[in-house]
Backbone as CSV, one residue per row, in Angstrom:
resi,resn,N_x,N_y,N_z,CA_x,CA_y,CA_z,C_x,C_y,C_z
1,SER,-84.657,4.376,57.766,-84.287,2.863,57.515,-83.747,2.836,56.044
2,THR,-84.590,3.414,55.028,-84.229,3.268,53.736,-82.802,4.121,53.370
3,GLN,-82.842,5.410,54.195,-81.580,6.052,53.883,-80.367,5.545,54.626
4,SER,-80.499,4.842,55.776,-79.548,4.158,56.360,-79.042,2.961,55.394
5,THR,-79.939,2.365,54.903,-79.418,1.199,54.002,-78.735,1.887,52.730
6,TRP,-79.035,2.916,52.411,-78.410,3.392,51.164,-76.956,4.111,51.597
7,GLN,-76.845,4.359,52.637,-75.727,4.987,53.131,-74.603,3.762,53.497
8,THR,-75.398,2.760,53.963,-74.583,1.550,54.110,-73.942,0.873,52.864
9,LYS,-74.739,1.095,51.734,-74.375,0.387,50.532,-73.362,1.370,50.006
10,LEU,-73.354,2.627,50.024,-72.569,3.635,49.443,-71.254,3.330,50.335
11,ALA,-71.326,3.108,51.653,-69.880,2.845,52.194,-69.218,1.594,51.817
12,ARG,-70.206,0.642,51.486,-69.564,-0.750,51.043,-68.968,-0.355,49.581
13,GLU,-69.712,0.319,48.753,-69.090,0.490,47.457,-67.783,1.158,47.497
14,LYS,-67.913,2.220,48.305,-66.587,3.074,48.565,-65.433,2.242,49.104
15,GLU,-65.768,1.209,50.042,-64.769,0.372,50.618,-64.181,-0.464,49.450
16,ALA,-65.183,-0.728,48.556,-64.637,-1.758,47.554,-63.682,-1.148,46.652
17,LYS,-64.198,0.071,46.267,-63.473,0.767,45.645,-61.944,1.063,45.999
18,ILE,-61.883,1.619,47.251,-60.721,1.967,47.890,-60.013,0.655,48.000
19,HIS,-60.567,-0.460,48.334,-59.843,-1.868,48.142,-59.302,-2.165,46.819
20,ALA,-59.955,-2.018,45.900,-59.574,-2.279,44.482,-58.461,-1.414,44.074
21,ILE,-58.360,-0.142,44.557,-57.367,0.956,44.041,-56.292,0.449,44.820
22,LYS,-56.310,0.057,46.148,-55.280,-0.600,46.854,-54.338,-1.817,46.166
23,ASN,-55.358,-2.624,45.926,-54.796,-3.727,45.144,-54.078,-3.289,43.887
24,ARG,-54.583,-2.240,43.150,-54.103,-1.815,41.828,-52.804,-1.387,42.101
25,VAL,-52.684,-0.482,43.139,-51.660,0.192,43.581,-50.375,-0.962,44.100
26,ARG,-50.992,-1.741,44.624,-49.805,-2.991,45.206,-49.155,-3.646,44.013
27,LEU,-50.372,-4.092,42.997,-49.968,-4.625,41.778,-48.725,-3.821,40.902
28,TYR,-49.165,-2.387,41.118,-48.231,-1.301,40.300,-46.845,-1.593,41.001
29,GLN,-46.981,-1.368,42.239,-45.513,-1.471,43.130,-44.744,-2.640,43.108
30,GLU,-45.657,-3.838,42.905,-44.862,-5.030,42.514,-44.010,-4.849,41.330
31,ARG,-44.803,-4.422,40.299,-44.409,-4.371,38.989,-43.270,-3.519,38.859
32,ILE,-43.283,-2.305,39.428,-42.202,-1.227,39.737,-40.971,-1.949,40.186
33,ARG,-41.259,-2.533,41.259,-39.897,-3.262,42.048,-39.489,-4.481,41.028
34,ARG,-40.371,-5.124,40.296,-39.572,-6.076,39.139,-38.903,-5.314,38.349
35,GLU,-39.440,-4.345,37.740,-38.808,-3.684,36.642,-37.536,-3.002,37.092
36,ASP,-37.640,-2.340,38.350,-36.586,-1.773,39.046,-35.382,-2.533,39.056
37,LYS,-35.747,-4.031,39.799,-34.690,-5.082,39.721,-34.064,-5.549,38.244
38,GLU,-35.173,-5.687,37.327,-34.469,-5.880,35.851,-33.578,-4.970,35.585
39,VAL,-33.819,-3.671,35.754,-33.165,-2.363,35.293,-31.588,-2.529,36.153
40,ARG,-31.716,-2.535,37.446,-30.604,-2.918,37.949,-29.581,-3.995,37.707
41,GLU,-30.330,-5.136,37.219,-29.702,-6.504,36.795,-29.063,-6.154,35.396
42,ARG,-29.729,-5.353,34.607,-29.360,-4.951,33.290,-28.073,-3.990,33.479
43,LYS,-28.344,-3.010,34.486,-27.033,-1.927,34.637,-25.963,-2.858,34.981
44,SER,-26.140,-3.617,35.889,-24.855,-4.633,36.268,-24.350,-5.364,35.255
45,ILE,-25.195,-5.818,34.202,-24.660,-6.643,32.978,-23.924,-5.644,32.115
46,VAL,-24.643,-4.524,31.939,-23.917,-3.402,31.078,-22.491,-3.129,31.642
47,ALA,-22.501,-2.972,33.155,-21.266,-2.358,33.856,-20.201,-3.662,33.723
48,ARG,-20.894,-4.918,33.802,-19.472,-5.785,33.546,-19.387,-5.976,31.940
49,ASN,-20.301,-5.829,31.095,-19.654,-5.715,29.805,-18.892,-4.575,29.463
50,ARG,-19.303,-3.475,30.036,-18.223,-2.378,29.862,-16.817,-2.655,30.418
51,ASN,-16.776,-3.308,31.432,-15.611,-3.650,31.975,-14.706,-4.503,31.143
52,THR,-15.527,-5.622,30.684,-15.057,-6.500,29.824,-14.666,-6.190,28.580
53,LEU,-15.324,-5.202,27.995,-14.941,-4.388,26.711,-13.682,-3.378,27.052
54,ARG,-13.634,-3.030,28.162,-12.316,-2.366,28.332,-11.186,-2.958,28.547
55,GLN,-11.381,-4.160,29.229,-10.294,-5.138,29.125,-9.853,-5.822,27.909
56,GLN,-10.891,-6.110,27.047,-10.492,-6.511,25.882,-9.691,-5.288,24.819
57,GLN,-10.322,-3.991,25.055,-9.408,-3.027,24.502,-8.167,-2.856,24.769
58,ARG,-7.968,-2.899,26.294,-6.492,-2.863,26.815,-5.685,-3.907,25.996
59,GLN,-6.338,-5.335,26.166,-5.780,-6.447,25.467,-5.346,-6.112,24.047
60,LEU,-6.354,-5.521,23.061,-6.085,-5.232,21.921,-5.093,-4.320,21.769
61,GLN,-5.107,-3.335,22.580,-4.091,-2.455,22.404,-2.600,-2.832,22.506
62,ASP,-2.643,-3.883,23.814,-1.295,-4.408,24.143,-0.748,-5.448,23.092
63,ALA,-1.831,-6.103,22.449,-1.522,-6.854,21.222,-1.130,-6.159,20.105
64,ARG,-1.627,-4.946,19.777,-1.256,-3.957,18.528,0.269,-3.523,18.977
65,GLU,0.739,-3.263,20.269,2.102,-2.941,20.823,2.907,-4.013,20.380
66,GLN,2.432,-5.343,20.733,3.238,-6.507,20.642,3.699,-6.579,19.088
67,LEU,2.462,-6.276,18.304,2.502,-6.661,16.856,3.496,-5.724,16.276
68,LYS,3.412,-4.430,16.884,4.472,-3.353,16.148,5.914,-3.688,16.773
69,HIS,6.052,-4.099,17.799,7.408,-4.513,18.292,7.982,-5.740,17.652
70,LYS,6.845,-6.796,17.459,7.602,-7.792,16.521,7.617,-7.556,15.042
71,LYS,6.871,-6.734,14.402,7.041,-6.030,13.144,8.526,-5.161,13.045
72,ARG,8.797,-4.521,13.986,10.152,-3.674,14.030,11.367,-4.760,14.172
73,LYS,11.138,-5.898,15.179,12.152,-6.708,15.019,12.131,-7.581,13.875
74,ALA,11.229,-7.989,13.604,10.989,-8.731,11.973,11.855,-8.091,10.890
75,LEU,11.469,-6.659,11.173,12.235,-5.770,9.982,13.563,-5.538,10.137
76,SER,14.016,-5.478,11.511,15.693,-5.592,11.878,16.103,-6.720,11.603
77,GLN,15.487,-8.225,11.767,16.129,-9.314,11.495,16.375,-9.322,10.167
78,SER,15.362,-9.048,9.242,15.302,-9.259,7.877,16.456,-8.295,7.387
79,SER,16.588,-6.999,7.795,17.738,-6.265,7.516,19.070,-7.006,7.677
80,ASP,19.097,-7.448,8.975,20.353,-8.175,9.261,20.722,-9.321,8.397
81,ILE,19.587,-10.023,8.022,19.727,-11.368,7.173,20.079,-10.996,5.637
82,ASP,19.533,-9.695,5.123,19.964,-9.324,3.805,21.254,-8.769,3.760
83,ARG,21.718,-8.388,5.138,23.415,-7.567,4.943,24.130,-8.718,5.100
84,ASP,23.794,-9.895,5.906,24.501,-10.786,6.178,24.555,-11.784,4.812
85,ARG,23.244,-11.819,3.936,23.465,-12.298,2.833,24.201,-11.587,1.679
86,THR,24.208,-10.338,1.764,25.008,-9.620,0.807,26.386,-9.694,1.206
87,THR,26.847,-9.705,2.519,28.120,-9.992,2.837,28.723,-11.262,2.400
88,THR,27.661,-12.568,2.556,28.092,-13.605,2.108,28.391,-13.820,0.713
89,CYS,27.537,-13.408,0.161,27.521,-13.488,-1.384,28.762,-12.679,-1.921
90,SER,28.926,-11.664,-1.256,30.214,-10.807,-1.526,31.393,-11.582,-1.456
91,GLU,31.530,-12.308,-0.123,32.625,-13.364,0.071,32.812,-14.117,-0.652
92,LEU,31.677,-14.850,-0.992,31.608,-16.029,-1.909,32.112,-15.783,-3.297
93,THR,31.660,-14.606,-3.808,32.148,-14.104,-5.104,33.628,-13.905,-5.131
94,ARG,34.012,-13.354,-3.893,35.412,-13.005,-3.827,36.076,-14.069,-3.895
95,LEU,35.848,-15.282,-3.216,36.564,-16.543,-2.908,36.684,-17.141,-4.313
96,ILE,35.400,-17.212,-4.921,35.354,-17.971,-6.245,36.310,-17.083,-7.296
97,GLU,36.052,-15.725,-7.381,37.095,-15.190,-8.340,38.632,-15.211,-7.986
98,CYS,39.061,-15.363,-6.680,40.272,-15.807,-6.274,40.629,-16.955,-6.518
99,ARG,39.824,-17.930,-6.341,39.907,-19.366,-6.915,39.882,-19.553,-8.455
100,THR,39.340,-18.715,-9.210,39.381,-18.775,-10.616,40.762,-18.282,-11.199
101,GLN,41.023,-17.022,-10.441,42.316,-16.211,-10.884,43.559,-17.222,-10.577
102,HIS,43.429,-17.996,-9.531,44.471,-18.986,-9.236,44.580,-20.210,-10.047
103,HIS,43.385,-20.506,-10.491,43.405,-21.636,-11.629,43.933,-21.149,-12.854
104,VAL,43.617,-19.745,-13.323,44.169,-19.202,-14.599,45.609,-19.077,-14.347
105,ARG,46.090,-18.690,-13.303,47.377,-18.592,-13.151,48.187,-19.957,-13.266
106,LEU,47.562,-20.958,-12.522,48.207,-22.212,-12.940,48.310,-22.786,-14.344
107,LEU,47.130,-22.587,-15.090,47.002,-22.574,-16.493,48.122,-21.993,-17.049
108,SER,48.391,-20.473,-16.687,49.234,-19.696,-17.352,50.590,-20.270,-17.164
109,PHE,50.832,-20.693,-15.978,52.263,-21.278,-15.971,52.489,-22.513,-16.582
110,VAL,51.302,-23.599,-16.554,51.302,-24.611,-17.546,51.755,-24.366,-19.026
111,PHE,50.836,-23.512,-19.425,50.780,-23.081,-20.798,51.011,-21.569,-20.976
112,GLY,52.285,-21.098,-20.642,52.350,-19.840,-20.804,52.603,-19.207,-22.279
113,ILE,52.831,-18.112,-22.573,52.967,-17.518,-23.929,54.026,-16.749,-23.879
114,GLU,55.110,-16.772,-24.602,56.154,-15.621,-24.633,56.186,-14.941,-26.281
115,THR,56.329,-13.472,-25.937,56.426,-12.623,-27.189,57.712,-12.126,-27.518
116,ASP,58.252,-12.200,-28.729,59.408,-11.643,-29.370,59.171,-10.630,-30.085
117,LYS,59.173,-9.535,-29.447,58.704,-8.214,-29.989,59.745,-7.945,-31.177
118,CYS,60.946,-8.382,-31.144,61.843,-7.849,-32.357,61.535,-8.666,-33.683
119,LYS,60.978,-10.110,-33.273,60.799,-10.926,-34.502,59.343,-10.810,-34.958
120,ASN,58.721,-10.456,-33.777,57.068,-10.259,-34.015,56.455,-11.704,-33.785
121,THR,56.955,-12.363,-33.095,56.559,-13.858,-32.977,56.225,-14.159,-31.784
122,PHE,55.463,-15.188,-31.521,54.837,-15.886,-30.124,55.294,-17.230,-29.996
123,ARG,55.515,-17.561,-29.035,56.041,-19.198,-28.490,54.944,-19.345,-27.292
124,ILE,54.536,-20.803,-27.486,54.106,-21.349,-26.222,55.043,-22.123,-25.501
125,VAL,55.140,-21.702,-24.100,55.946,-22.280,-23.258,55.341,-23.321,-22.163
126,SER,55.302,-24.662,-22.382,54.596,-25.471,-21.568,55.935,-25.887,-20.389
127,SER,55.155,-25.453,-19.033,55.958,-25.999,-17.878,55.455,-26.904,-17.386
128,PHE,56.301,-27.916,-16.802,55.894,-28.945,-16.012,56.912,-29.156,-14.946
129,VAL,56.695,-30.112,-13.968,57.567,-30.488,-12.845,57.920,-31.822,-12.895
130,HIS,59.125,-32.441,-13.127,59.474,-33.615,-12.869,60.386,-34.173,-11.551
131,GLU,60.106,-34.809,-10.838,60.992,-35.164,-9.469,61.447,-34.053,-9.007
132,GLY,60.410,-33.024,-8.854,60.725,-31.595,-8.296,61.571,-30.830,-8.939
133,VAL,61.970,-31.110,-10.134,62.700,-30.233,-11.135,61.871,-29.619,-12.061
134,PRO,61.650,-28.143,-12.137,60.643,-27.525,-13.034,61.272,-27.454,-14.534
135,TYR,60.716,-28.003,-15.488,60.832,-27.937,-16.853,60.303,-26.947,-17.934
136,ARG,60.706,-26.355,-18.674,60.036,-25.298,-19.547,60.328,-25.832,-21.204
137,LYS,59.231,-26.191,-21.940,59.476,-26.493,-23.224,58.690,-25.461,-23.998
138,GLN,59.547,-25.014,-25.008,58.912,-24.051,-26.133,58.448,-24.861,-27.275
139,VAL,57.260,-24.366,-27.753,56.526,-25.015,-28.810,56.096,-23.512,-29.908
140,PRO,57.154,-23.542,-30.965,56.624,-22.325,-31.739,55.124,-22.714,-32.434
141,TYR,54.753,-21.308,-32.963,53.362,-21.165,-33.508,53.356,-21.015,-35.174
142,THR,54.225,-20.128,-35.314,54.215,-19.840,-36.732,55.507,-20.274,-37.545
143,VAL,56.615,-20.837,-36.912,57.608,-21.507,-37.723,57.770,-22.890,-37.136
144,GLY,57.937,-23.505,-38.055,58.250,-24.940,-37.709,57.505,-25.953,-38.778
145,THR,57.607,-27.082,-38.388,56.948,-28.165,-39.314,55.365,-28.314,-39.135
146,ASP,54.574,-28.994,-39.893,53.466,-29.131,-39.779,53.050,-29.632,-38.413
147,ASP,53.660,-30.961,-37.906,53.573,-31.313,-36.596,53.751,-30.143,-35.436
148,GLU,54.777,-29.447,-35.337,54.826,-28.483,-34.599,53.844,-27.759,-34.408
149,THR,53.479,-27.032,-35.740,52.304,-26.093,-35.764,51.000,-26.681,-35.147
150,ALA,50.648,-28.095,-35.562,49.728,-28.878,-35.231,49.586,-28.990,-33.347
151,THR,50.763,-29.147,-33.111,50.932,-29.157,-31.541,50.756,-28.118,-30.942
152,ALA,51.192,-26.868,-31.240,51.052,-25.550,-30.847,49.295,-25.491,-30.970
153,LEU,48.699,-25.494,-31.842,47.014,-25.387,-32.135,46.579,-26.288,-31.066
154,GLY,47.126,-27.533,-30.997,46.566,-28.432,-29.822,46.536,-27.735,-28.513
155,HIS,47.785,-27.156,-28.238,47.996,-26.586,-26.920,46.942,-25.299,-26.931
156,VAL,46.820,-24.692,-27.862,45.888,-23.330,-27.619,44.425,-23.879,-27.560
157,ALA,43.959,-24.976,-28.259,42.758,-25.493,-28.224,42.342,-26.066,-26.655
158,HIS,43.407,-26.714,-26.208,43.235,-27.005,-24.979,43.148,-26.007,-23.626
159,VAL,43.783,-25.096,-23.986,44.009,-23.756,-23.089,42.430,-23.209,-23.391
160,ILE,42.192,-22.913,-24.370,40.897,-22.293,-24.632,39.536,-23.170,-23.762
161,ASP,39.777,-24.378,-24.070,38.728,-25.141,-23.594,38.705,-25.187,-21.987
162,VAL,39.905,-25.014,-21.323,40.040,-25.270,-19.967,39.558,-23.737,-19.503
163,LEU,40.102,-22.641,-20.071,39.481,-21.426,-19.654,38.206,-21.310,-19.511
164,ALA,37.415,-21.768,-20.829,35.758,-21.879,-20.824,35.293,-22.457,-19.363
165,LYS,35.768,-23.789,-19.311,35.265,-24.381,-18.060,35.312,-23.654,-16.708
166,ILE,36.654,-22.952,-16.715,36.913,-22.359,-15.529,36.166,-21.396,-15.488
167,TRP,35.718,-20.286,-16.365,34.907,-19.254,-16.172,33.428,-19.805,-16.478
168,ASP,33.018,-21.028,-16.800,31.728,-21.179,-17.129,31.170,-20.600,-18.254
169,ILE,31.878,-20.704,-19.372,31.569,-19.930,-20.413,31.134,-20.816,-21.501
170,GLN,30.037,-20.941,-22.156,29.693,-21.704,-23.324,30.315,-21.245,-24.592
171,LEU,31.359,-21.854,-24.916,31.995,-21.638,-26.245,31.041,-21.614,-27.581
172,ARG,31.115,-20.665,-28.259,30.156,-20.625,-29.782,30.798,-21.793,-30.662
173,TYR,32.072,-22.253,-30.624,32.294,-23.376,-31.344,32.917,-24.343,-30.477
174,SER,32.404,-25.876,-30.690,32.877,-26.774,-29.860,34.505,-27.210,-30.105
175,ILE,35.146,-27.377,-29.049,36.590,-27.808,-29.171,36.848,-29.234,-28.909
176,PHE,37.516,-30.175,-29.514,37.786,-31.159,-29.137,39.341,-31.432,-29.013
177,PRO,39.792,-30.864,-28.208,41.350,-31.019,-27.785,41.986,-32.232,-27.433
178,ILE,42.664,-32.661,-28.716,43.185,-34.165,-28.613,44.816,-34.012,-29.208
179,GLY,45.531,-33.152,-28.350,47.022,-32.883,-28.843,47.144,-32.308,-30.063
180,SER,48.014,-32.904,-30.785,48.135,-32.512,-32.155,47.228,-32.781,-33.099
181,ARG,46.359,-33.426,-32.617,45.136,-34.033,-33.777,43.523,-33.444,-33.002
182,SER,43.728,-32.118,-32.874,42.592,-31.422,-32.327,41.584,-30.927,-33.276
183,TYR,40.606,-30.946,-33.011,39.439,-30.424,-33.656,38.538,-29.585,-33.411
184,ILE,37.739,-28.665,-34.052,36.727,-27.586,-33.873,35.437,-28.067,-34.628
185,ARG,34.257,-27.829,-33.933,33.179,-27.781,-34.890,32.459,-26.664,-35.300
186,GLU,31.882,-26.302,-36.217,31.389,-25.007,-36.561,30.220,-24.494,-35.822
187,ASP,29.222,-25.442,-35.672,28.043,-25.200,-35.113,27.735,-26.128,-34.025
188,ARG,27.387,-25.717,-32.672,27.180,-26.543,-31.546,25.837,-27.415,-31.544
189,LEU,25.115,-26.552,-32.192,23.464,-27.247,-32.247,23.353,-28.470,-33.181
190,GLU,24.307,-28.449,-34.287,24.322,-29.443,-35.233,25.420,-30.482,-34.962
191,SER,25.087,-31.716,-34.261,26.287,-32.417,-33.687,26.546,-33.413,-34.811
192,THR,25.811,-33.425,-36.148,25.995,-34.312,-37.294,27.057,-33.755,-38.029
193,LEU,27.335,-32.317,-37.880,28.413,-31.644,-38.868,29.653,-32.355,-38.384
194,GLU,30.838,-32.318,-39.636,31.847,-32.831,-39.421,32.773,-31.813,-38.867
195,PRO,33.721,-32.342,-37.669,34.461,-31.359,-37.279,35.565,-31.096,-38.090
196,LEU,36.218,-29.811,-37.859,36.998,-29.331,-38.881,38.571,-29.557,-38.090
197,PRO,39.546,-29.999,-38.855,41.038,-30.131,-38.253,41.672,-29.197,-37.957
198,LEU,42.165,-29.195,-36.669,43.042,-28.079,-36.305,44.708,-28.442,-36.693
199,PHE,44.908,-29.324,-37.647,46.255,-29.606,-38.094,46.162,-29.608,-39.633
200,PHE,47.293,-29.552,-40.320,47.359,-29.505,-41.868,47.478,-30.835,-42.384
201,VAL,46.206,-30.885,-43.277,46.135,-32.138,-44.068,45.926,-31.847,-45.429
202,ARG,46.729,-32.478,-46.497,46.791,-32.213,-47.986,45.429,-32.459,-48.169
203,GLY,45.173,-31.373,-49.151,43.730,-31.307,-49.841,42.582,-31.053,-49.056
204,ARG,43.173,-30.388,-47.877,41.687,-29.866,-46.835,42.477,-28.632,-46.116
205,ASP,43.110,-27.803,-47.209,43.572,-26.550,-46.643,42.536,-25.433,-46.334
206,ARG,41.240,-25.486,-46.950,40.372,-24.699,-46.794,39.601,-24.906,-45.485
207,LYS,39.590,-26.315,-45.127,39.090,-26.504,-43.790,39.902,-26.262,-42.701
208,TYR,41.243,-26.560,-42.941,42.142,-26.232,-41.955,42.140,-24.524,-41.567
209,ALA,42.069,-23.802,-42.447,42.137,-22.498,-42.268,40.731,-22.102,-41.574
210,GLN,39.555,-22.518,-41.991,38.450,-22.461,-41.513,38.445,-22.678,-39.863
211,ALA,38.930,-23.908,-39.720,39.299,-24.195,-37.966,39.858,-23.310,-37.237
212,VAL,41.271,-22.757,-37.929,41.808,-21.886,-37.055,41.089,-20.518,-36.769
213,ALA,40.320,-20.089,-37.844,39.585,-18.953,-37.889,38.667,-18.966,-36.853
214,LEU,37.928,-20.344,-36.594,36.781,-20.519,-35.660,37.349,-20.532,-34.115
215,LEU,38.758,-20.983,-34.152,39.382,-21.152,-32.826,39.726,-19.516,-32.103
216,ASP,40.103,-18.736,-33.328,40.169,-17.375,-32.989,38.963,-16.586,-32.620
217,ARG,37.765,-17.178,-33.128,36.590,-16.504,-32.602,36.278,-17.098,-31.348
218,ASN,36.428,-18.029,-30.811,36.292,-18.497,-29.500,37.265,-17.600,-28.557
219,VAL,38.552,-17.672,-29.040,39.258,-16.792,-28.170,38.825,-15.279,-28.052
220,ARG,38.221,-14.509,-29.228,37.813,-13.299,-28.996,36.206,-13.229,-28.365
221,GLN,35.669,-14.277,-28.277,34.258,-14.348,-27.449,34.884,-14.297,-25.890
222,LEU,35.649,-15.186,-25.581,36.421,-15.265,-24.326,36.856,-13.731,-23.644
223,LEU,37.485,-12.942,-24.778,38.068,-11.849,-24.382,36.762,-11.112,-24.203
224,LYS,35.562,-10.975,-24.859,34.377,-9.829,-24.832,33.761,-10.366,-23.473
225,VAL,33.462,-11.574,-23.277,32.946,-11.745,-22.010,33.560,-11.520,-20.740
226,ARG,34.875,-11.651,-20.730,35.735,-11.025,-19.631,36.107,-9.607,-19.711
227,GLY,35.419,-8.970,-20.515,35.433,-7.433,-20.596,36.889,-6.794,-21.216
228,PHE,37.502,-7.590,-22.117,38.740,-7.084,-22.798,38.273,-6.971,-24.189
229,ASP,39.179,-6.128,-24.855,38.844,-5.494,-26.181,39.341,-6.733,-26.963
230,ALA,38.542,-7.225,-27.854,38.621,-8.385,-28.855,38.921,-7.916,-30.138
231,ALA,39.990,-7.416,-30.384,40.244,-6.860,-31.652,40.832,-7.948,-32.563
232,PRO,40.137,-8.268,-33.905,40.333,-9.232,-34.618,41.735,-9.165,-35.289
233,ILE,42.227,-8.049,-35.415,43.635,-7.794,-35.866,45.021,-8.350,-35.149
234,ARG,44.676,-8.536,-33.949,45.651,-9.188,-33.006,46.029,-10.763,-33.271
235,HIS,46.931,-11.161,-33.079,47.581,-12.609,-33.188,46.626,-13.439,-32.093
236,ILE,46.382,-14.488,-32.438,45.470,-15.455,-31.639,46.306,-15.868,-30.377
237,LEU,47.577,-15.905,-30.479,48.360,-16.137,-29.094,48.344,-14.983,-28.382
238,GLU,48.399,-13.629,-29.158,48.408,-12.507,-28.092,46.947,-12.002,-27.522
239,ASN,46.187,-12.700,-28.087,44.761,-12.464,-27.479,44.832,-13.493,-26.159
240,LEU,45.251,-14.702,-26.345,45.355,-15.723,-25.327,46.150,-15.147,-24.476
241,ARG,47.366,-14.449,-24.656,48.209,-13.916,-23.513,47.487,-13.025,-22.862
242,ILE,46.638,-12.308,-23.564,45.746,-11.281,-22.482,45.085,-11.965,-21.713
243,LEU,44.265,-13.277,-22.040,43.360,-13.664,-21.249,44.098,-14.301,-19.894
244,LEU,45.220,-14.735,-20.369,45.987,-15.653,-19.200,46.614,-14.651,-18.205
245,GLU,47.000,-13.460,-18.642,47.737,-12.517,-17.862,46.649,-11.402,-17.086
246,GLY,45.394,-11.207,-17.880,44.539,-10.278,-17.398,43.746,-10.804,-16.216
């Protein structure tokens, strides 16, 4: 009886241990299933993320290609714009130069200069049109009365002033062309300085000579800017003729 009781007890303990092991195995299996499910879900997420990443990489590659294409197109357009701008600027420069030359030719027609090589003298030939008929009036520069010389200097002053405006050149000495009573000022910055007369006045010989010298410097300034040789030994009308005919 005692042995039977002990065996029964051992069988119960063994059954309890087996039951406990089965429960533990079942728990492990459920845990493995859960973890396996989580792994599959994570694999699915990774796969989706990988696909998304590949799509984004393809989109990025497409965007890079589009950017390269746009850059090439922009460079091509920029080159076309620069070429058009250069062409337009060249055309505008040519038109401005043609218009300037036309104005100078008109000025040369109105205030032409004739040279007498035999007598080594110069004459200003003023041309104009009255009722459809052209007229030419000669104004001597070196020979004649004081009024004739003053008129000639007034013509020269007016031509120089107009040429400077046509070519947009700032003259070193200010000119006030008032016909035979024209003036020139020694310094443009000093507006208080007295203008020098380009006509003869008794007792002011030095100022008159200085005014003519300043006028000649203005002519030589225009020659230098326009690319001509500004020789000081040439006659002022010879220098002016070079400007009008050049």
